[in-house]
PyMOL CGO cylinders between C-alpha atoms (Angstrom):
from pymol import cmd
from pymol.cgo import CYLINDER

trace = [
    CYLINDER, -10.21, 13.78, 17.53, -8.26, 14.57, 14.29, 0.3, 1, 1, 1, 1, 1, 1,
    CYLINDER, -8.26, 14.57, 14.29, -8.14, 18.28, 12.63, 0.3, 1, 1, 1, 1, 1, 1,
    CYLINDER, -8.14, 18.28, 12.63, -10.55, 18.89, 10.01, 0.3, 1, 1, 1, 1, 1, 1,
    CYLINDER, -10.55, 18.89, 10.01, -7.60, 20.72, 7.87, 0.3, 1, 1, 1, 1, 1, 1,
    CYLINDER, -7.60, 20.72, 7.87, -6.06, 17.49, 8.71, 0.3, 1, 1, 1, 1, 1, 1,
    CYLINDER, -6.06, 17.49, 8.71, -8.73, 15.83, 6.11, 0.3, 1, 1, 1, 1, 1, 1,
    CYLINDER, -8.73, 15.83, 6.11, -8.88, 16.27, 1.88, 0.3, 1, 1, 1, 1, 1, 1,
    CYLINDER, -8.88, 16.27, 1.88, -11.64, 16.37, 0.50, 0.3, 1, 1, 1, 1, 1, 1,
    CYLINDER, -11.64, 16.37, 0.50, -11.97, 14.18, -2.71, 0.3, 1, 1, 1, 1, 1, 1,
    CYLINDER, -11.97, 14.18, -2.71, -14.91, 13.71, -5.66, 0.3, 1, 1, 1, 1, 1, 1,
    CYLINDER, -14.91, 13.71, -5.66, -15.30, 12.17, -8.69, 0.3, 1, 1, 1, 1, 1, 1,
    CYLINDER, -15.30, 12.17, -8.69, -17.96, 11.52, -11.93, 0.3, 1, 1, 1, 1, 1, 1,
    CYLINDER, -17.96, 11.52, -11.93, -17.64, 8.25, -13.79, 0.3, 1, 1, 1, 1, 1, 1,
    CYLINDER, -17.64, 8.25, -13.79, -20.05, 6.19, -15.57, 0.3, 1, 1, 1, 1, 1, 1,
    CYLINDER, -20.05, 6.19, -15.57, -21.65, 4.49, -13.26, 0.3, 1, 1, 1, 1, 1, 1,
    CYLINDER, -21.65, 4.49, -13.26, -20.02, 5.29, -10.28, 0.3, 1, 1, 1, 1, 1, 1,
    CYLINDER, -20.02, 5.29, -10.28, -19.77, 8.87, -8.57, 0.3, 1, 1, 1, 1, 1, 1,
    CYLINDER, -19.77, 8.87, -8.57, -18.44, 10.21, -4.92, 0.3, 1, 1, 1, 1, 1, 1,
    CYLINDER, -18.44, 10.21, -4.92, -17.58, 12.81, -2.38, 0.3, 1, 1, 1, 1, 1, 1,
    CYLINDER, -17.58, 12.81, -2.38, -15.89, 12.47, 1.01, 0.3, 1, 1, 1, 1, 1, 1,
    CYLINDER, -15.89, 12.47, 1.01, -12.74, 13.78, 2.44, 0.3, 1, 1, 1, 1, 1, 1,
    CYLINDER, -12.74, 13.78, 2.44, -9.98, 11.18, 3.40, 0.3, 1, 1, 1, 1, 1, 1,
    CYLINDER, -9.98, 11.18, 3.40, -7.06, 11.60, 5.70, 0.3, 1, 1, 1, 1, 1, 1,
    CYLINDER, -7.06, 11.60, 5.70, -4.02, 8.86, 4.80, 0.3, 1, 1, 1, 1, 1, 1,
    CYLINDER, -4.02, 8.86, 4.80, -0.92, 7.33, 7.13, 0.3, 1, 1, 1, 1, 1, 1,
    CYLINDER, -0.92, 7.33, 7.13, 1.45, 9.81, 5.48, 0.3, 1, 1, 1, 1, 1, 1,
    CYLINDER, 1.45, 9.81, 5.48, -0.20, 12.20, 8.12, 0.3, 1, 1, 1, 1, 1, 1,
    CYLINDER, -0.20, 12.20, 8.12, 0.13, 9.39, 10.93, 0.3, 1, 1, 1, 1, 1, 1,
    CYLINDER, 0.13, 9.39, 10.93, 2.85, 11.13, 13.11, 0.3, 1, 1, 1, 1, 1, 1,
    CYLINDER, 2.85, 11.13, 13.11, 1.54, 14.74, 12.60, 0.3, 1, 1, 1, 1, 1, 1,
    CYLINDER, 1.54, 14.74, 12.60, -1.52, 13.67, 13.67, 0.3, 1, 1, 1, 1, 1, 1,
    CYLINDER, -1.52, 13.67, 13.67, -0.76, 10.72, 16.53, 0.3, 1, 1, 1, 1, 1, 1,
    CYLINDER, -0.76, 10.72, 16.53, -1.39, 12.85, 19.50, 0.3, 1, 1, 1, 1, 1, 1,
    CYLINDER, -1.39, 12.85, 19.50, -4.68, 14.09, 17.76, 0.3, 1, 1, 1, 1, 1, 1,
    CYLINDER, -4.68, 14.09, 17.76, -5.52, 10.65, 17.87, 0.3, 1, 1, 1, 1, 1, 1,
    CYLINDER, -5.52, 10.65, 17.87, -3.25, 7.50, 19.04, 0.3, 1, 1, 1, 1, 1, 1,
    CYLINDER, -3.25, 7.50, 19.04, -5.59, 5.19, 17.30, 0.3, 1, 1, 1, 1, 1, 1,
    CYLINDER, -5.59, 5.19, 17.30, -4.88, 6.14, 13.96, 0.3, 1, 1, 1, 1, 1, 1,
    CYLINDER, -4.88, 6.14, 13.96, -1.64, 6.27, 14.32, 0.3, 1, 1, 1, 1, 1, 1,
    CYLINDER, -1.64, 6.27, 14.32, -1.13, 3.31, 15.82, 0.3, 1, 1, 1, 1, 1, 1,
    CYLINDER, -1.13, 3.31, 15.82, -3.48, 1.49, 12.87, 0.3, 1, 1, 1, 1, 1, 1,
    CYLINDER, -3.48, 1.49, 12.87, -1.43, 3.15, 10.05, 0.3, 1, 1, 1, 1, 1, 1,
    CYLINDER, -1.43, 3.15, 10.05, 2.06, 1.81, 11.89, 0.3, 1, 1, 1, 1, 1, 1,
    CYLINDER, 2.06, 1.81, 11.89, 0.28, -2.04, 12.01, 0.3, 1, 1, 1, 1, 1, 1,
    CYLINDER, 0.28, -2.04, 12.01, -0.89, -1.92, 8.57, 0.3, 1, 1, 1, 1, 1, 1,
    CYLINDER, -0.89, -1.92, 8.57, 2.36, -0.64, 6.98, 0.3, 1, 1, 1, 1, 1, 1,
    CYLINDER, 2.36, -0.64, 6.98, 4.37, -3.46, 9.27, 0.3, 1, 1, 1, 1, 1, 1,
    CYLINDER, 4.37, -3.46, 9.27, 2.45, -6.30, 10.64, 0.3, 1, 1, 1, 1, 1, 1,
    CYLINDER, 2.45, -6.30, 10.64, -0.55, -6.12, 8.02, 0.3, 1, 1, 1, 1, 1, 1,
    CYLINDER, -0.55, -6.12, 8.02, 1.43, -5.69, 5.02, 0.3, 1, 1, 1, 1, 1, 1,
    CYLINDER, 1.43, -5.69, 5.02, 2.21, -9.58, 6.14, 0.3, 1, 1, 1, 1, 1, 1,
    CYLINDER, 2.21, -9.58, 6.14, -0.88, -10.39, 7.16, 0.3, 1, 1, 1, 1, 1, 1,
    CYLINDER, -0.88, -10.39, 7.16, -2.37, -9.88, 3.60, 0.3, 1, 1, 1, 1, 1, 1,
    CYLINDER, -2.37, -9.88, 3.60, 0.69, -11.46, 2.05, 0.3, 1, 1, 1, 1, 1, 1,
    CYLINDER, 0.69, -11.46, 2.05, -0.15, -14.50, 4.26, 0.3, 1, 1, 1, 1, 1, 1,
    CYLINDER, -0.15, -14.50, 4.26, -3.88, -14.68, 3.96, 0.3, 1, 1, 1, 1, 1, 1,
    CYLINDER, -3.88, -14.68, 3.96, -3.95, -13.43, 0.92, 0.3, 1, 1, 1, 1, 1, 1,
    CYLINDER, -3.95, -13.43, 0.92, -1.35, -14.00, -1.30, 0.3, 1, 1, 1, 1, 1, 1,
    CYLINDER, -1.35, -14.00, -1.30, -0.99, -10.33, -1.98, 0.3, 1, 1, 1, 1, 1, 1,
    CYLINDER, -0.99, -10.33, -1.98, 2.15, -8.58, -2.19, 0.3, 1, 1, 1, 1, 1, 1,
    CYLINDER, 2.15, -8.58, -2.19, 2.77, -4.76, -2.32, 0.3, 1, 1, 1, 1, 1, 1,
    CYLINDER, 2.77, -4.76, -2.32, 2.26, -1.84, -0.79, 0.3, 1, 1, 1, 1, 1, 1,
    CYLINDER, 2.26, -1.84, -0.79, -0.47, -1.17, 1.78, 0.3, 1, 1, 1, 1, 1, 1,
    CYLINDER, -0.47, -1.17, 1.78, -1.89, 2.11, 1.93, 0.3, 1, 1, 1, 1, 1, 1,
    CYLINDER, -1.89, 2.11, 1.93, -4.07, 2.84, 4.48, 0.3, 1, 1, 1, 1, 1, 1,
    CYLINDER, -4.07, 2.84, 4.48, -6.90, 5.53, 4.98, 0.3, 1, 1, 1, 1, 1, 1,
    CYLINDER, -6.90, 5.53, 4.98, -9.85, 7.02, 6.86, 0.3, 1, 1, 1, 1, 1, 1,
    CYLINDER, -9.85, 7.02, 6.86, -13.19, 8.29, 5.23, 0.3, 1, 1, 1, 1, 1, 1,
    CYLINDER, -13.19, 8.29, 5.23, -14.81, 11.17, 6.58, 0.3, 1, 1, 1, 1, 1, 1,
    CYLINDER, -14.81, 11.17, 6.58, -18.52, 11.18, 4.97, 0.3, 1, 1, 1, 1, 1, 1,
    CYLINDER, -18.52, 11.18, 4.97, -19.80, 14.56, 6.19, 0.3, 1, 1, 1, 1, 1, 1,
    CYLINDER, -19.80, 14.56, 6.19, -23.22, 16.35, 5.49, 0.3, 1, 1, 1, 1, 1, 1,
    CYLINDER, -23.22, 16.35, 5.49, -23.85, 15.84, 1.93, 0.3, 1, 1, 1, 1, 1, 1,
    CYLINDER, -23.85, 15.84, 1.93, -21.00, 13.33, 0.78, 0.3, 1, 1, 1, 1, 1, 1,
    CYLINDER, -21.00, 13.33, 0.78, -21.85, 10.42, -0.49, 0.3, 1, 1, 1, 1, 1, 1,
    CYLINDER, -21.85, 10.42, -0.49, -20.50, 6.82, -2.61, 0.3, 1, 1, 1, 1, 1, 1,
    CYLINDER, -20.50, 6.82, -2.61, -23.05, 5.12, -5.05, 0.3, 1, 1, 1, 1, 1, 1,
    CYLINDER, -23.05, 5.12, -5.05, -23.20, 2.77, -5.97, 0.3, 1, 1, 1, 1, 1, 1,
    CYLINDER, -23.20, 2.77, -5.97, -22.05, 1.38, -2.97, 0.3, 1, 1, 1, 1, 1, 1,
    CYLINDER, -22.05, 1.38, -2.97, -21.02, -2.06, -2.02, 0.3, 1, 1, 1, 1, 1, 1,
    CYLINDER, -21.02, -2.06, -2.02, -18.72, -3.32, 1.22, 0.3, 1, 1, 1, 1, 1, 1,
    CYLINDER, -18.72, -3.32, 1.22, -19.67, -7.28, -0.23, 0.3, 1, 1, 1, 1, 1, 1,
    CYLINDER, -19.67, -7.28, -0.23, -16.45, -9.14, -1.31, 0.3, 1, 1, 1, 1, 1, 1,
    CYLINDER, -16.45, -9.14, -1.31, -15.05, -8.66, -4.51, 0.3, 1, 1, 1, 1, 1, 1,
    CYLINDER, -15.05, -8.66, -4.51, -18.04, -6.61, -5.38, 0.3, 1, 1, 1, 1, 1, 1,
    CYLINDER, -18.04, -6.61, -5.38, -16.45, -3.60, -3.25, 0.3, 1, 1, 1, 1, 1, 1,
    CYLINDER, -16.45, -3.60, -3.25, -16.94, -0.02, -5.60, 0.3, 1, 1, 1, 1, 1, 1,
]
cmd.load_cgo(trace, "trace")
């Protein structure tokens, strides 16, 4: 798996939304390829083919930022919804 020190912890409290969890970003993918080849492969796909796919499917242009989140004991995102445009 990915080494614990590769993850950065993020926390924020705003009116109506708060979170605390750890993330890892594709900028680290080459360094982490040996620890998790699937992560590095996913990063490469989203940075190349994925960008083209998003543009064709949704008309979106721009930069794709890929990250993985790790919710350790005590971490949270609230309120949380993954339904379409309501995603928070």
